[in-house]
TORKOL-4160 file (C-alpha; in steps of 0.2 Angstrom, whole numbers, padded with zeros to 4 digits, m for minus):
233
<pt num="1" X="m0215" Y="0305" Z="m0158"/>
<pt num="2" X="m0217" Y="0297" Z="m0175"/>
<pt num="3" X="m0218" Y="0277" Z="m0174"/>
<pt num="4" X="m0204" Y="0277" Z="m0187"/>
<pt num="5" X="m0192" Y="0287" Z="m0177"/>
<pt num="6" X="m0179" Y="0278" Z="m0166"/>
<pt num="7" X="m0180" Y="0281" Z="m0148"/>
<pt num="8" X="m0165" Y="0290" Z="m0140"/>
<pt num="9" X="m0152" Y="0280" Z="m0131"/>
<pt num="10" X="m0153" Y="0281" Z="m0112"/>
<pt num="11" X="m0140" Y="0292" Z="m0105"/>
<pt num="12" X="m0130" Y="0289" Z="m0089"/>
<pt num="13" X="m0117" Y="0298" Z="m0080"/>
<pt num="14" X="m0111" Y="0283" Z="m0071"/>
<pt num="15" X="m0092" Y="0280" Z="m0076"/>
<pt num="16" X="m0089" Y="0264" Z="m0086"/>
<pt num="17" X="m0078" Y="0257" Z="m0072"/>
<pt num="18" X="m0093" Y="0257" Z="m0060"/>
<pt num="19" X="m0104" Y="0249" Z="m0073"/>
<pt num="20" X="m0092" Y="0235" Z="m0075"/>
<pt num="21" X="m0090" Y="0233" Z="m0056"/>
<pt num="22" X="m0109" Y="0232" Z="m0054"/>
<pt num="23" X="m0110" Y="0219" Z="m0067"/>
<pt num="24" X="m0096" Y="0208" Z="m0059"/>
<pt num="25" X="m0105" Y="0209" Z="m0042"/>
<pt num="26" X="m0121" Y="0204" Z="m0050"/>
<pt num="27" X="m0114" Y="0189" Z="m0058"/>
<pt num="28" X="m0104" Y="0184" Z="m0043"/>
<pt num="29" X="m0118" Y="0183" Z="m0030"/>
<pt num="30" X="m0119" Y="0168" Z="m0020"/>
<pt num="31" X="m0133" Y="0160" Z="m0030"/>
<pt num="32" X="m0124" Y="0163" Z="m0047"/>
<pt num="33" X="m0107" Y="0156" Z="m0041"/>
<pt num="34" X="m0115" Y="0142" Z="m0032"/>
<pt num="35" X="m0124" Y="0136" Z="m0048"/>
<pt num="36" X="m0108" Y="0138" Z="m0059"/>
<pt num="37" X="m0098" Y="0128" Z="m0045"/>
<pt num="38" X="m0110" Y="0115" Z="m0044"/>
<pt num="39" X="m0111" Y="0112" Z="m0062"/>
<pt num="40" X="m0093" Y="0111" Z="m0066"/>
<pt num="41" X="m0086" Y="0103" Z="m0050"/>
<pt num="42" X="m0098" Y="0088" Z="m0051"/>
<pt num="43" X="m0088" Y="0081" Z="m0066"/>
<pt num="44" X="m0072" Y="0086" Z="m0058"/>
<pt num="45" X="m0075" Y="0078" Z="m0042"/>
<pt num="46" X="m0081" Y="0061" Z="m0049"/>
<pt num="47" X="m0066" Y="0060" Z="m0060"/>
<pt num="48" X="m0054" Y="0065" Z="m0046"/>
<pt num="49" X="m0062" Y="0052" Z="m0034"/>
<pt num="50" X="m0060" Y="0038" Z="m0047"/>
<pt num="51" X="m0043" Y="0043" Z="m0051"/>
<pt num="52" X="m0038" Y="0043" Z="m0033"/>
<pt num="53" X="m0045" Y="0026" Z="m0030"/>
<pt num="54" X="m0035" Y="0019" Z="m0045"/>
<pt num="55" X="m0019" Y="0026" Z="m0039"/>
<pt num="56" X="m0019" Y="0026" Z="m0020"/>
<pt num="57" X="m0018" Y="0045" Z="m0021"/>
<pt num="58" X="m0022" Y="0056" Z="m0007"/>
<pt num="59" X="m0040" Y="0061" Z="m0011"/>
<pt num="60" X="m0041" Y="0076" Z="m0001"/>
<pt num="61" X="m0025" Y="0084" Z="m0008"/>
<pt num="62" X="m0029" Y="0080" Z="m0026"/>
<pt num="63" X="m0046" Y="0088" Z="m0024"/>
<pt num="64" X="m0039" Y="0103" Z="m0016"/>
<pt num="65" X="m0026" Y="0105" Z="m0029"/>
<pt num="66" X="m0038" Y="0103" Z="m0044"/>
<pt num="67" X="m0052" Y="0113" Z="m0037"/>
<pt num="68" X="m0040" Y="0127" Z="m0033"/>
<pt num="69" X="m0032" Y="0127" Z="m0050"/>
<pt num="70" X="m0049" Y="0127" Z="m0058"/>
<pt num="71" X="m0056" Y="0141" Z="m0048"/>
<pt num="72" X="m0042" Y="0153" Z="m0049"/>
<pt num="73" X="m0049" Y="0170" Z="m0051"/>
<pt num="74" X="m0034" Y="0181" Z="m0050"/>
<pt num="75" X="m0036" Y="0197" Z="m0039"/>
<pt num="76" X="m0055" Y="0196" Z="m0039"/>
<pt num="77" X="m0061" Y="0194" Z="m0021"/>
<pt num="78" X="m0079" Y="0188" Z="m0018"/>
<pt num="79" X="m0085" Y="0188" Z="0000"/>
<pt num="80" X="m0088" Y="0170" Z="0007"/>
<pt num="81" X="m0082" Y="0163" Z="m0009"/>
<pt num="82" X="m0070" Y="0150" Z="m0001"/>
<pt num="83" X="m0083" Y="0144" Z="0011"/>
<pt num="84" X="m0096" Y="0142" Z="m0002"/>
<pt num="85" X="m0085" Y="0132" Z="m0014"/>
<pt num="86" X="m0079" Y="0121" Z="0001"/>
<pt num="87" X="m0097" Y="0117" Z="0005"/>
<pt num="88" X="m0101" Y="0113" Z="m0013"/>
<pt num="89" X="m0086" Y="0102" Z="m0015"/>
<pt num="90" X="m0089" Y="0093" Z="0001"/>
<pt num="91" X="m0107" Y="0089" Z="m0004"/>
<pt num="92" X="m0101" Y="0083" Z="m0022"/>
<pt num="93" X="m0087" Y="0072" Z="m0014"/>
<pt num="94" X="m0099" Y="0064" Z="m0002"/>
<pt num="95" X="m0112" Y="0061" Z="m0016"/>
<pt num="96" X="m0101" Y="0052" Z="m0028"/>
<pt num="97" X="m0087" Y="0045" Z="m0017"/>
<pt num="98" X="m0099" Y="0034" Z="m0006"/>
<pt num="99" X="m0106" Y="0025" Z="m0021"/>
<pt num="100" X="m0090" Y="0023" Z="m0030"/>
<pt num="101" X="m0081" Y="0016" Z="m0015"/>
<pt num="102" X="m0095" Y="0004" Z="m0011"/>
<pt num="103" X="m0096" Y="m0003" Z="m0028"/>
<pt num="104" X="m0077" Y="m0005" Z="m0030"/>
<pt num="105" X="m0075" Y="m0012" Z="m0013"/>
<pt num="106" X="m0089" Y="m0025" Z="m0016"/>
<pt num="107" X="m0081" Y="m0031" Z="m0032"/>
<pt num="108" X="m0064" Y="m0033" Z="m0024"/>
<pt num="109" X="m0070" Y="m0041" Z="m0008"/>
<pt num="110" X="m0080" Y="m0054" Z="m0018"/>
<pt num="111" X="m0065" Y="m0058" Z="m0028"/>
<pt num="112" X="m0053" Y="m0059" Z="m0013"/>
<pt num="113" X="m0065" Y="m0069" Z="m0002"/>
<pt num="114" X="m0069" Y="m0081" Z="m0016"/>
<pt num="115" X="m0050" Y="m0087" Z="m0018"/>
<pt num="116" X="m0039" Y="m0099" Z="m0009"/>
<pt num="117" X="m0041" Y="m0114" Z="0003"/>
<pt num="118" X="m0046" Y="m0114" Z="0021"/>
<pt num="119" X="m0028" Y="m0118" Z="0026"/>
<pt num="120" X="m0012" Y="m0111" Z="0019"/>
<pt num="121" X="0006" Y="m0115" Z="0025"/>
<pt num="122" X="0018" Y="m0102" Z="0029"/>
<pt num="123" X="0031" Y="m0110" Z="0017"/>
<pt num="124" X="0018" Y="m0107" Z="0003"/>
<pt num="125" X="0016" Y="m0089" Z="0007"/>
<pt num="126" X="0035" Y="m0086" Z="0007"/>
<pt num="127" X="0036" Y="m0096" Z="m0009"/>
<pt num="128" X="0024" Y="m0083" Z="m0017"/>
<pt num="129" X="0035" Y="m0069" Z="m0011"/>
<pt num="130" X="0051" Y="m0078" Z="m0018"/>
<pt num="131" X="0042" Y="m0082" Z="m0035"/>
<pt num="132" X="0038" Y="m0063" Z="m0037"/>
<pt num="133" X="0055" Y="m0058" Z="m0034"/>
<pt num="134" X="0064" Y="m0071" Z="m0045"/>
<pt num="135" X="0061" Y="m0060" Z="m0060"/>
<pt num="136" X="0072" Y="m0047" Z="m0053"/>
<pt num="137" X="0090" Y="m0051" Z="m0058"/>
<pt num="138" X="0098" Y="m0041" Z="m0044"/>
<pt num="139" X="0089" Y="m0051" Z="m0031"/>
<pt num="140" X="0096" Y="m0068" Z="m0036"/>
<pt num="141" X="0107" Y="m0075" Z="m0022"/>
<pt num="142" X="0098" Y="m0064" Z="m0009"/>
<pt num="143" X="0084" Y="m0068" Z="0004"/>
<pt num="144" X="0067" Y="m0062" Z="0009"/>
<pt num="145" X="0064" Y="m0060" Z="0028"/>
<pt num="146" X="0053" Y="m0072" Z="0037"/>
<pt num="147" X="0053" Y="m0071" Z="0056"/>
<pt num="148" X="0042" Y="m0081" Z="0068"/>
<pt num="149" X="0041" Y="m0076" Z="0087"/>
<pt num="150" X="0032" Y="m0084" Z="0101"/>
<pt num="151" X="0021" Y="m0074" Z="0113"/>
<pt num="152" X="0018" Y="m0078" Z="0131"/>
<pt num="153" X="0000" Y="m0083" Z="0127"/>
<pt num="154" X="0004" Y="m0097" Z="0115"/>
<pt num="155" X="0001" Y="m0087" Z="0099"/>
<pt num="156" X="0015" Y="m0082" Z="0087"/>
<pt num="157" X="0019" Y="m0066" Z="0077"/>
<pt num="158" X="0024" Y="m0070" Z="0059"/>
<pt num="159" X="0033" Y="m0056" Z="0051"/>
<pt num="160" X="0037" Y="m0056" Z="0032"/>
<pt num="161" X="0046" Y="m0044" Z="0021"/>
<pt num="162" X="0053" Y="m0044" Z="0003"/>
<pt num="163" X="0069" Y="m0036" Z="0009"/>
<pt num="164" X="0083" Y="m0045" Z="0017"/>
<pt num="165" X="0086" Y="m0045" Z="0036"/>
<pt num="166" X="0072" Y="m0032" Z="0039"/>
<pt num="167" X="0070" Y="m0028" Z="0057"/>
<pt num="168" X="0054" Y="m0035" Z="0065"/>
<pt num="169" X="0045" Y="m0018" Z="0068"/>
<pt num="170" X="0048" Y="m0013" Z="0050"/>
<pt num="171" X="0042" Y="m0029" Z="0041"/>
<pt num="172" X="0028" Y="m0025" Z="0028"/>
<pt num="173" X="0018" Y="m0040" Z="0034"/>
<pt num="174" X="0014" Y="m0044" Z="0053"/>
<pt num="175" X="0002" Y="m0057" Z="0057"/>
<pt num="176" X="m0003" Y="m0063" Z="0074"/>
<pt num="177" X="m0007" Y="m0082" Z="0072"/>
<pt num="178" X="m0017" Y="m0089" Z="0087"/>
<pt num="179" X="m0014" Y="m0107" Z="0094"/>
<pt num="180" X="m0028" Y="m0113" Z="0083"/>
<pt num="181" X="m0020" Y="m0107" Z="0067"/>
<pt num="182" X="m0032" Y="m0092" Z="0064"/>
<pt num="183" X="m0025" Y="m0075" Z="0061"/>
<pt num="184" X="m0030" Y="m0064" Z="0076"/>
<pt num="185" X="m0023" Y="m0048" Z="0069"/>
<pt num="186" X="m0015" Y="m0043" Z="0052"/>
<pt num="187" X="m0005" Y="m0028" Z="0047"/>
<pt num="188" X="0000" Y="m0024" Z="0029"/>
<pt num="189" X="0012" Y="m0010" Z="0026"/>
<pt num="190" X="0009" Y="m0004" Z="0043"/>
<pt num="191" X="m0010" Y="m0003" Z="0041"/>
<pt num="192" X="m0022" Y="m0013" Z="0053"/>
<pt num="193" X="m0033" Y="m0023" Z="0041"/>
<pt num="194" X="m0047" Y="m0023" Z="0055"/>
<pt num="195" X="m0049" Y="m0004" Z="0053"/>
<pt num="196" X="m0045" Y="m0001" Z="0035"/>
<pt num="197" X="m0052" Y="m0006" Z="0018"/>
<pt num="198" X="m0039" Y="m0008" Z="0004"/>
<pt num="199" X="m0042" Y="m0005" Z="m0014"/>
<pt num="200" X="m0032" Y="m0008" Z="m0029"/>
<pt num="201" X="m0018" Y="m0020" Z="m0034"/>
<pt num="202" X="m0012" Y="m0033" Z="m0021"/>
<pt num="203" X="0004" Y="m0043" Z="m0020"/>
<pt num="204" X="0000" Y="m0061" Z="m0020"/>
<pt num="205" X="0005" Y="m0065" Z="m0002"/>
<pt num="206" X="m0005" Y="m0050" Z="0004"/>
<pt num="207" X="m0020" Y="m0055" Z="m0005"/>
<pt num="208" X="m0018" Y="m0073" Z="0002"/>
<pt num="209" X="m0016" Y="m0068" Z="0020"/>
<pt num="210" X="m0030" Y="m0055" Z="0019"/>
<pt num="211" X="m0042" Y="m0069" Z="0012"/>
<pt num="212" X="m0037" Y="m0080" Z="0026"/>
<pt num="213" X="m0040" Y="m0067" Z="0039"/>
<pt num="214" X="m0057" Y="m0062" Z="0033"/>
<pt num="215" X="m0063" Y="m0080" Z="0031"/>
<pt num="216" X="m0056" Y="m0086" Z="0047"/>
<pt num="217" X="m0045" Y="m0098" Z="0038"/>
<pt num="218" X="m0029" Y="m0105" Z="0046"/>
<pt num="219" X="m0011" Y="m0101" Z="0043"/>
<pt num="220" X="0000" Y="m0117" Z="0046"/>
<pt num="221" X="0017" Y="m0111" Z="0053"/>
<pt num="222" X="0028" Y="m0124" Z="0046"/>
<pt num="223" X="0044" Y="m0113" Z="0049"/>
<pt num="224" X="0056" Y="m0128" Z="0047"/>
<pt num="225" X="0050" Y="m0130" Z="0029"/>
<pt num="226" X="0052" Y="m0111" Z="0024"/>
<pt num="227" X="0064" Y="m0107" Z="0010"/>
<pt num="228" X="0068" Y="m0089" Z="0009"/>
<pt num="229" X="0082" Y="m0089" Z="m0004"/>
<pt num="230" X="0079" Y="m0081" Z="m0021"/>
<pt num="231" X="0086" Y="m0090" Z="m0036"/>
<pt num="232" X="0098" Y="m0104" Z="m0037"/>
<pt num="233" X="0113" Y="m0105" Z="m0025"/>
């Protein structure tokens, strides 16, 4: 054949549909999809984790929702696809979340533990609550809840809530104050502060109590001096 002649096209009897299917299968092998997932999910996971930390969002649900939407492939079914994506997502979450949480937590704890005195009066804590609510006109003339109950061991449960006449077990703050004034246990919004790390914005009285709890400071229970009224009467 002359070098100037064009080589004839390769002919195939395979139907076009089969050629397309073969190409889809080639491009959706485990290795190919894993590479695509790893590249695109990394940025998504980092953004999702940081967003969840800022907004107290449910990290797991947000990731599932965003990844599910991003990887919607219609009627195409790929064997082991879900399992593979889950493995990649989990690896990326662990890689980025640990570093992000540790950095954020260190900054916030350094700030919290560096504030306040070694002793704070209960009346001052309640005043922090009242001051925050005085800007809400509908609360003028109402009260916050402050309940102090003795235990048989000499310690006292202090229960606080920004609502009026809130039942003991429903109060947003529950602090067990020992006979030496130190806080032996602290629950904020029902969460045990001994077992949980808290990120994000804090109410002033939550921050003050948490700082006392972590630093071993004392809460002076001067309940006779506590004023729970909001606004002028």
